[in-house]
N, CA, C, O and the ligand as a Tripos MOL2 file, in Angstrom:
@<TRIPOS>MOLECULE
protein
  213   211    54     0     0
PROTEIN
NO_CHARGES

@<TRIPOS>ATOM
      1 N           0.8350   -1.2020    0.0000 N.3       1 MET1
      2 CA          0.0000    0.0000    0.0000 C.3       1 MET1
      3 C           0.8680    1.2490    0.0000 C.2       1 MET1
      4 O           1.7980    1.3700    0.7960 O.2       1 MET1
      5 N           0.5610    2.1610   -0.8840 N.am      2 LYS2
      6 CA          1.3460    3.3850   -0.9940 C.3       2 LYS2
      7 C           0.9500    4.3560    0.1140 C.2       2 LYS2
      8 O          -0.2370    4.6240    0.2950 O.2       2 LYS2
      9 N           1.9180    4.8880    0.8580 N.am      3 PRO3
     10 CA          1.5590    5.8540    1.9120 C.3       3 PRO3
     11 C           1.0310    7.1490    1.3050 C.2       3 PRO3
     12 O           1.5390    7.6240    0.2890 O.2       3 PRO3
     13 N           0.0200    7.7060    1.9290 N.am      4 LEU4
     14 CA         -0.5390    8.9610    1.4340 C.3       4 LEU4
     15 C           0.4100   10.1060    1.7720 C.2       4 LEU4
     16 O           1.0730   10.0810    2.8090 O.2       4 LEU4
     17 N           0.4760   11.1090    0.8960 N.am      5 PRO5
     18 CA          1.3400   12.2490    1.2060 C.3       5 PRO5
     19 C           0.8400   12.9760    2.4500 C.2       5 PRO5
     20 O          -0.3660   13.0910    2.6710 O.2       5 PRO5
     21 N           1.7550   13.4540    3.2390 N.am      6 ASN6
     22 CA          1.4150   14.1810    4.4570 C.3       6 ASN6
     23 C           1.4000   15.6840    4.1400 C.2       6 ASN6
     24 O           2.4480   16.2580    3.8410 O.2       6 ASN6
     25 N           0.2230   16.3270    4.2010 N.am      7 PRO7
     26 CA          0.1420   17.7510    3.8260 C.3       7 PRO7
     27 C           1.0850   18.6390    4.6190 C.2       7 PRO7
     28 O           1.5930   19.6330    4.1010 O.2       7 PRO7
     29 N           1.3200   18.2790    5.8830 N.am      8 MET8
     30 CA          2.2040   19.0950    6.7140 C.3       8 MET8
     31 C           3.6060   18.5110    6.8110 C.2       8 MET8
     32 O           4.3820   18.8900    7.6880 O.2       8 MET8
     33 N           3.9300   17.5870    5.9100 N.am      9 GLY9
     34 CA          5.2740   17.0340    5.8870 C.3       9 GLY9
     35 C           6.2830   18.0770    5.4310 C.2       9 GLY9
     36 O           5.9220   19.1380    4.9220 O.2       9 GLY9
     37 N           7.5230   17.7580    5.6210 N.am     10 CYS10
     38 CA          8.6130   18.6530    5.2380 C.3      10 CYS10
     39 C           8.4730   19.1460    3.7940 C.2      10 CYS10
     40 O           8.1130   18.3900    2.8920 O.2      10 CYS10
     41 N           8.7650   20.4180    3.6070 N.am     11 GLY11
     42 CA          8.6660   21.0050    2.2810 C.3      11 GLY11
     43 C           9.6660   20.4380    1.2920 C.2      11 GLY11
     44 O           9.5020   20.5980    0.0830 O.2      11 GLY11
     45 N          10.6860   19.7880    1.7850 N.am     12 ARG12
     46 CA         11.7030   19.2340    0.8960 C.3      12 ARG12
     47 C          11.5760   17.7410    0.6900 C.2      12 ARG12
     48 O          11.8150   17.2460   -0.4120 O.2      12 ARG12
     49 N          11.1960   17.0040    1.7470 N.am     13 CYS13
     50 CA         11.1710   15.5530    1.5930 C.3      13 CYS13
     51 C           9.8390   14.9220    1.9970 C.2      13 CYS13
     52 O           9.6190   13.7410    1.7300 O.2      13 CYS13
     53 N           8.9490   15.6800    2.6330 N.am     14 GLY14
     54 CA          7.6270   15.1550    2.9440 C.3      14 GLY14
     55 C           7.5150   14.4070    4.2600 C.2      14 GLY14
     56 O           6.4310   13.9390    4.6080 O.2      14 GLY14
     57 N           8.6000   14.2830    4.9950 N.am     15 ILE15
     58 CA          8.5670   13.5770    6.2770 C.3      15 ILE15
     59 C           7.8880   14.4490    7.3340 C.2      15 ILE15
     60 O           8.1030   15.6600    7.3830 O.2      15 ILE15
     61 N           7.0570   13.8140    8.1870 N.am     16 ASP16
     62 CA          6.3720   14.5630    9.2300 C.3      16 ASP16
     63 C           7.3620   15.1950   10.2030 C.2      16 ASP16
     64 O           8.4220   14.6370   10.4890 O.2      16 ASP16
     65 N           6.9930   16.3690   10.7030 N.am     17 ARG17
     66 CA          7.8890   17.1100   11.5910 C.3      17 ARG17
     67 C           8.2880   16.3100   12.8260 C.2      17 ARG17
     68 O           9.4350   16.3640   13.2690 O.2      17 ARG17
     69 N           7.3130   15.5540   13.3850 N.am     18 SER18
     70 CA          7.5720   14.8150   14.6260 C.3      18 SER18
     71 C           8.6360   13.7330   14.4730 C.2      18 SER18
     72 O           9.2770   13.3490   15.4510 O.2      18 SER18
     73 N           8.8260   13.2450   13.2600 N.am     19 VAL19
     74 CA          9.8300   12.1930   13.0570 C.3      19 VAL19
     75 C          11.0140   12.6730   12.2300 C.2      19 VAL19
     76 O          11.9460   11.9140   11.9660 O.2      19 VAL19
     77 N          10.9710   13.9430   11.8210 N.am     20 HIS20
     78 CA         12.0440   14.4850   10.9980 C.3      20 HIS20
     79 C          13.2600   14.8050   11.8550 C.2      20 HIS20
     80 O          13.1610   15.5290   12.8450 O.2      20 HIS20
     81 N          14.3800   14.2730   11.4760 N.am     21 ALA21
     82 CA         15.6420   14.6580   12.1170 C.3      21 ALA21
     83 C          16.4030   15.4570   11.0720 C.2      21 ALA21
     84 O          15.7930   16.1160   10.2310 O.2      21 ALA21
     85 N          17.7130   15.4060   11.1150 N.am     22 ILE22
     86 CA         18.4810   16.0290   10.0420 C.3      22 ILE22
     87 C          18.6260   14.9840    8.9500 C.2      22 ILE22
     88 O          19.3710   14.0150    9.0970 O.2      22 ILE22
     89 N          17.9090   15.1870    7.8570 N.am     23 GLN23
     90 CA         17.8860   14.2090    6.7770 C.3      23 GLN23
     91 C          18.9730   14.5120    5.7490 C.2      23 GLN23
     92 O          19.1620   15.6520    5.3260 O.2      23 GLN23
     93 N          19.6650   13.4720    5.3710 N.am     24 ALA24
     94 CA         20.6560   13.6260    4.3200 C.3      24 ALA24
     95 C          19.9690   13.4180    2.9710 C.2      24 ALA24
     96 O          19.2700   12.4250    2.7680 O.2      24 ALA24
     97 N          20.1670   14.3400    2.0740 N.am     25 GLY25
     98 CA         19.5640   14.2200    0.7510 C.3      25 GLY25
     99 C          20.5950   14.4750   -0.3210 C.2      25 GLY25
    100 O          21.7680   14.7040   -0.0290 O.2      25 GLY25
    101 N          20.1510   14.4360   -1.5690 N.am     26 SER26
    102 CA         21.0810   14.6310   -2.6760 C.3      26 SER26
    103 C          21.6760   16.0420   -2.6640 C.2      26 SER26
    104 O          22.7680   16.2720   -3.1830 O.2      26 SER26
    105 N          20.9360   16.9860   -2.0580 N.am     27 GLU27
    106 CA         21.4210   18.3650   -2.0140 C.3      27 GLU27
    107 C          22.0790   18.6860   -0.6750 C.2      27 GLU27
    108 O          22.3030   19.8510   -0.3470 O.2      27 GLU27
    109 N          22.3850   17.6430    0.0920 N.am     28 GLY28
    110 CA         22.9660   17.8650    1.4080 C.3      28 GLY28
    111 C          21.9200   17.6620    2.4830 C.2      28 GLY28
    112 O          20.7560   17.3970    2.1810 O.2      28 GLY28
    113 N          22.3340   17.7870    3.7580 N.am     29 SER29
    114 CA         21.4020   17.5420    4.8490 C.3      29 SER29
    115 C          20.5400   18.7770    5.1070 C.2      29 SER29
    116 O          20.9230   19.9040    4.7910 O.2      29 SER29
    117 N          19.3660   18.5320    5.6910 N.am     30 HIS30
    118 CA         18.4580   19.6320    6.0030 C.3      30 HIS30
    119 C          17.5870   19.2660    7.1910 C.2      30 HIS30
    120 O          17.4450   18.0890    7.5210 O.2      30 HIS30
    121 N          17.0090   20.2570    7.8290 N.am     31 THR31
    122 CA         16.0430   20.0220    8.8960 C.3      31 THR31
    123 C          14.6460   20.2560    8.3210 C.2      31 THR31
    124 O          14.5020   20.7240    7.1910 O.2      31 THR31
    125 N          13.6100   19.9240    9.1150 N.am     32 TRP32
    126 CA         12.2220   20.0850    8.6460 C.3      32 TRP32
    127 C          11.9560   21.5180    8.1990 C.2      32 TRP32
    128 O          12.2950   22.4810    8.8880 O.2      32 TRP32
    129 N          11.3500   21.6250    7.0440 N.am     33 GLN33
    130 CA         11.0000   22.9450    6.5400 C.3      33 GLN33
    131 C           9.5080   23.0170    6.2720 C.2      33 GLN33
    132 O           8.9180   22.0960    5.7070 O.2      33 GLN33
    133 N           8.9120   24.1130    6.6820 N.am     34 ARG34
    134 CA          7.4850   24.3050    6.4990 C.3      34 ARG34
    135 C           7.1290   24.2380    5.0120 C.2      34 ARG34
    136 O           7.7250   24.9420    4.1960 O.2      34 ARG34
    137 N           6.1570   23.3880    4.6620 N.am     35 PRO35
    138 CA          5.7610   23.3300    3.2610 C.3      35 PRO35
    139 C           5.0460   24.6160    2.8540 C.2      35 PRO35
    140 O           4.4400   25.2830    3.6930 O.2      35 PRO35
    141 N           5.1140   24.9570    1.5980 N.am     36 THR36
    142 CA          4.4260   26.1580    1.1190 C.3      36 THR36
    143 C           2.9240   25.8710    1.0250 C.2      36 THR36
    144 O           2.5070   24.7130    1.0110 O.2      36 THR36
    145 N           2.1390   26.9070    0.9610 N.am     37 GLN37
    146 CA          0.6870   26.7370    0.8120 C.3      37 GLN37
    147 C           0.3850   25.8840   -0.4130 C.2      37 GLN37
    148 O          -0.5240   25.0540   -0.3970 O.2      37 GLN37
    149 N           1.1580   26.0980   -1.4730 N.am     38 GLN38
    150 CA          0.9480   25.3410   -2.7090 C.3      38 GLN38
    151 C           1.2420   23.8610   -2.4970 C.2      38 GLN38
    152 O           0.5230   23.0010   -3.0050 O.2      38 GLN38
    153 N           2.3060   23.5670   -1.7420 N.am     39 GLN39
    154 CA          2.6340   22.1630   -1.4720 C.3      39 GLN39
    155 C           1.5500   21.5010   -0.6390 C.2      39 GLN39
    156 O           1.1720   20.3580   -0.8980 O.2      39 GLN39
    157 N           1.0440   22.2230    0.3680 N.am     40 ILE40
    158 CA         -0.0230   21.6830    1.2080 C.3      40 ILE40
    159 C          -1.2460   21.3860    0.3540 C.2      40 ILE40
    160 O          -1.8590   20.3250    0.4720 O.2      40 ILE40
    161 N          -1.5880   22.3280   -0.4980 N.am     41 LYS41
    162 CA         -2.7620   22.1740   -1.3600 C.3      41 LYS41
    163 C          -2.5870   20.9760   -2.2960 C.2      41 LYS41
    164 O          -3.4880   20.1480   -2.4340 O.2      41 LYS41
    165 N          -1.4180   20.8930   -2.9370 N.am     42 ASP42
    166 CA         -1.1530   19.7940   -3.8640 C.3      42 ASP42
    167 C          -1.2380   18.4310   -3.1690 C.2      42 ASP42
    168 O          -1.7760   17.4740   -3.7260 O.2      42 ASP42
    169 N          -0.7100   18.3560   -1.9620 N.am     43 ARG43
    170 CA         -0.7140   17.0890   -1.2310 C.3      43 ARG43
    171 C          -2.1180   16.7050   -0.8010 C.2      43 ARG43
    172 O          -2.4830   15.5300   -0.8220 O.2      43 ARG43
    173 N          -2.9040   17.7020   -0.4100 N.am     44 MET44
    174 CA         -4.2750   17.3980   -0.0150 C.3      44 MET44
    175 C          -5.0720   16.8840   -1.2070 C.2      44 MET44
    176 O          -5.8750   15.9600   -1.0790 O.2      44 MET44
    177 N          -4.8420   17.4980   -2.3770 N.am     45 LEU45
    178 CA         -5.5090   17.0360   -3.5860 C.3      45 LEU45
    179 C          -5.0640   15.6240   -3.9410 C.2      45 LEU45
    180 O          -5.8710   14.8020   -4.3750 O.2      45 LEU45
    181 N          -3.7760   15.3460   -3.7530 N.am     46 ALA46
    182 CA         -3.2500   14.0110   -4.0450 C.3      46 ALA46
    183 C          -3.8650   12.9780   -3.1150 C.2      46 ALA46
    184 O          -4.1850   11.8690   -3.5420 O.2      46 ALA46
    185 N          -4.0330   13.3340   -1.8550 N.am     47 ARG47
    186 CA         -4.6660   12.4360   -0.8780 C.3      47 ARG47
    187 C          -6.0960   12.1280   -1.2830 C.2      47 ARG47
    188 O          -6.5520   10.9870   -1.2090 O.2      47 ARG47
    189 N          -6.7880   13.1670   -1.7110 N.am     48 ARG48
    190 CA         -8.1860   13.0070   -2.1070 C.3      48 ARG48
    191 C          -8.2830   12.0840   -3.3220 C.2      48 ARG48
    192 O          -9.1280   11.1910   -3.3790 O.2      48 ARG48
    193 N          -7.3940   12.3230   -4.2930 N.am     49 ALA49
    194 CA         -7.4000   11.5030   -5.5070 C.3      49 ALA49
    195 C          -7.0830   10.0450   -5.1750 C.2      49 ALA49
    196 O          -7.6630    9.1250   -5.7510 O.2      49 ALA49
    197 N          -6.1570    9.8510   -4.2420 N.am     50 GLU50
    198 CA         -5.7580    8.5160   -3.8350 C.3      50 GLU50
    199 C          -6.9160    7.7770   -3.1640 C.2      50 GLU50
    200 O          -7.0970    6.5750   -3.3620 O.2      50 GLU50
    201 N          -7.6840    8.4990   -2.3810 N.am     51 GLY51
    202 CA         -8.7960    7.8990   -1.6680 C.3      51 GLY51
    203 C          -9.9100    7.4240   -2.5810 C.2      51 GLY51
    204 O         -10.6430    6.4940   -2.2430 O.2      51 GLY51
    205 N         -10.0390    8.0560   -3.7310 N.am     52 LYS52
    206 CA        -11.1050    7.6970   -4.6650 C.3      52 LYS52
    207 C         -10.8210    6.4010   -5.4010 C.2      52 LYS52
    208 O         -11.7350    5.6200   -5.6650 O.2      52 LYS52
    209 N          -9.5440    6.1660   -5.7370 N.am     53 SER53
    210 CA         -9.1920    5.0270   -6.5730 C.3      53 SER53
    211 C          -9.2590    3.7070   -5.8160 C.2      53 SER53
    212 O          -8.9880    2.6520   -6.3890 O.2      53 SER53
    213 ZN         12.8400   17.0710    4.9960 Zn       54 ZN54
@<TRIPOS>BOND
     1     1     2 1
     2     2     3 1
     3     3     4 2
     4     3     5 am
     5     5     6 1
     6     6     7 1
     7     7     8 2
     8     7     9 am
     9     9    10 1
    10    10    11 1
    11    11    12 2
    12    11    13 am
    13    13    14 1
    14    14    15 1
    15    15    16 2
    16    15    17 am
    17    17    18 1
    18    18    19 1
    19    19    20 2
    20    19    21 am
    21    21    22 1
    22    22    23 1
    23    23    24 2
    24    23    25 am
    25    25    26 1
    26    26    27 1
    27    27    28 2
    28    27    29 am
    29    29    30 1
    30    30    31 1
    31    31    32 2
    32    31    33 am
    33    33    34 1
    34    34    35 1
    35    35    36 2
    36    35    37 am
    37    37    38 1
    38    38    39 1
    39    39    40 2
    40    39    41 am
    41    41    42 1
    42    42    43 1
    43    43    44 2
    44    43    45 am
    45    45    46 1
    46    46    47 1
    47    47    48 2
    48    47    49 am
    49    49    50 1
    50    50    51 1
    51    51    52 2
    52    51    53 am
    53    53    54 1
    54    54    55 1
    55    55    56 2
    56    55    57 am
    57    57    58 1
    58    58    59 1
    59    59    60 2
    60    59    61 am
    61    61    62 1
    62    62    63 1
    63    63    64 2
    64    63    65 am
    65    65    66 1
    66    66    67 1
    67    67    68 2
    68    67    69 am
    69    69    70 1
    70    70    71 1
    71    71    72 2
    72    71    73 am
    73    73    74 1
    74    74    75 1
    75    75    76 2
    76    75    77 am
    77    77    78 1
    78    78    79 1
    79    79    80 2
    80    79    81 am
    81    81    82 1
    82    82    83 1
    83    83    84 2
    84    83    85 am
    85    85    86 1
    86    86    87 1
    87    87    88 2
    88    87    89 am
    89    89    90 1
    90    90    91 1
    91    91    92 2
    92    91    93 am
    93    93    94 1
    94    94    95 1
    95    95    96 2
    96    95    97 am
    97    97    98 1
    98    98    99 1
    99    99   100 2
   100    99   101 am
   101   101   102 1
   102   102   103 1
   103   103   104 2
   104   103   105 am
   105   105   106 1
   106   106   107 1
   107   107   108 2
   108   107   109 am
   109   109   110 1
   110   110   111 1
   111   111   112 2
   112   111   113 am
   113   113   114 1
   114   114   115 1
   115   115   116 2
   116   115   117 am
   117   117   118 1
   118   118   119 1
   119   119   120 2
   120   119   121 am
   121   121   122 1
   122   122   123 1
   123   123   124 2
   124   123   125 am
   125   125   126 1
   126   126   127 1
   127   127   128 2
   128   127   129 am
   129   129   130 1
   130   130   131 1
   131   131   132 2
   132   131   133 am
   133   133   134 1
   134   134   135 1
   135   135   136 2
   136   135   137 am
   137   137   138 1
   138   138   139 1
   139   139   140 2
   140   139   141 am
   141   141   142 1
   142   142   143 1
   143   143   144 2
   144   143   145 am
   145   145   146 1
   146   146   147 1
   147   147   148 2
   148   147   149 am
   149   149   150 1
   150   150   151 1
   151   151   152 2
   152   151   153 am
   153   153   154 1
   154   154   155 1
   155   155   156 2
   156   155   157 am
   157   157   158 1
   158   158   159 1
   159   159   160 2
   160   159   161 am
   161   161   162 1
   162   162   163 1
   163   163   164 2
   164   163   165 am
   165   165   166 1
   166   166   167 1
   167   167   168 2
   168   167   169 am
   169   169   170 1
   170   170   171 1
   171   171   172 2
   172   171   173 am
   173   173   174 1
   174   174   175 1
   175   175   176 2
   176   175   177 am
   177   177   178 1
   178   178   179 1
   179   179   180 2
   180   179   181 am
   181   181   182 1
   182   182   183 1
   183   183   184 2
   184   183   185 am
   185   185   186 1
   186   186   187 1
   187   187   188 2
   188   187   189 am
   189   189   190 1
   190   190   191 1
   191   191   192 2
   192   191   193 am
   193   193   194 1
   194   194   195 1
   195   195   196 2
   196   195   197 am
   197   197   198 1
   198   198   199 1
   199   199   200 2
   200   199   201 am
   201   201   202 1
   202   202   203 1
   203   203   204 2
   204   203   205 am
   205   205   206 1
   206   206   207 1
   207   207   208 2
   208   207   209 am
   209   209   210 1
   210   210   211 1
   211   211   212 2
@<TRIPOS>SUBSTRUCTURE
     1 MET1         2 RESIDUE 1 A MET
     2 LYS2         6 RESIDUE 1 A LYS
     3 PRO3        10 RESIDUE 1 A PRO
     4 LEU4        14 RESIDUE 1 A LEU
     5 PRO5        18 RESIDUE 1 A PRO
     6 ASN6        22 RESIDUE 1 A ASN
     7 PRO7        26 RESIDUE 1 A PRO
     8 MET8        30 RESIDUE 1 A MET
     9 GLY9        34 RESIDUE 1 A GLY
    10 CYS10       38 RESIDUE 1 A CYS
    11 GLY11       42 RESIDUE 1 A GLY
    12 ARG12       46 RESIDUE 1 A ARG
    13 CYS13       50 RESIDUE 1 A CYS
    14 GLY14       54 RESIDUE 1 A GLY
    15 ILE15       58 RESIDUE 1 A ILE
    16 ASP16       62 RESIDUE 1 A ASP
    17 ARG17       66 RESIDUE 1 A ARG
    18 SER18       70 RESIDUE 1 A SER
    19 VAL19       74 RESIDUE 1 A VAL
    20 HIS20       78 RESIDUE 1 A HIS
    21 ALA21       82 RESIDUE 1 A ALA
    22 ILE22       86 RESIDUE 1 A ILE
    23 GLN23       90 RESIDUE 1 A GLN
    24 ALA24       94 RESIDUE 1 A ALA
    25 GLY25       98 RESIDUE 1 A GLY
    26 SER26      102 RESIDUE 1 A SER
    27 GLU27      106 RESIDUE 1 A GLU
    28 GLY28      110 RESIDUE 1 A GLY
    29 SER29      114 RESIDUE 1 A SER
    30 HIS30      118 RESIDUE 1 A HIS
    31 THR31      122 RESIDUE 1 A THR
    32 TRP32      126 RESIDUE 1 A TRP
    33 GLN33      130 RESIDUE 1 A GLN
    34 ARG34      134 RESIDUE 1 A ARG
    35 PRO35      138 RESIDUE 1 A PRO
    36 THR36      142 RESIDUE 1 A THR
    37 GLN37      146 RESIDUE 1 A GLN
    38 GLN38      150 RESIDUE 1 A GLN
    39 GLN39      154 RESIDUE 1 A GLN
    40 ILE40      158 RESIDUE 1 A ILE
    41 LYS41      162 RESIDUE 1 A LYS
    42 ASP42      166 RESIDUE 1 A ASP
    43 ARG43      170 RESIDUE 1 A ARG
    44 MET44      174 RESIDUE 1 A MET
    45 LEU45      178 RESIDUE 1 A LEU
    46 ALA46      182 RESIDUE 1 A ALA
    47 ARG47      186 RESIDUE 1 A ARG
    48 ARG48      190 RESIDUE 1 A ARG
    49 ALA49      194 RESIDUE 1 A ALA
    50 GLU50      198 RESIDUE 1 A GLU
    51 GLY51      202 RESIDUE 1 A GLY
    52 LYS52      206 RESIDUE 1 A LYS
    53 SER53      210 RESIDUE 1 A SER
    54 ZN54       213 GROUP 0 **** ****
């Protein structure tokens, strides 16, 4: 089962703030970053679409 996107997940990697540590990524390590309004909106729409299928 594919995990649903977390609307309030990190703006860079999508991990929830409560479990986000310093994540190593292709662009270097980063801490949790607030997602933009657009990212939140996109993820909520993706969740909704996922729920329908
Ligand atoms: Zn992150």
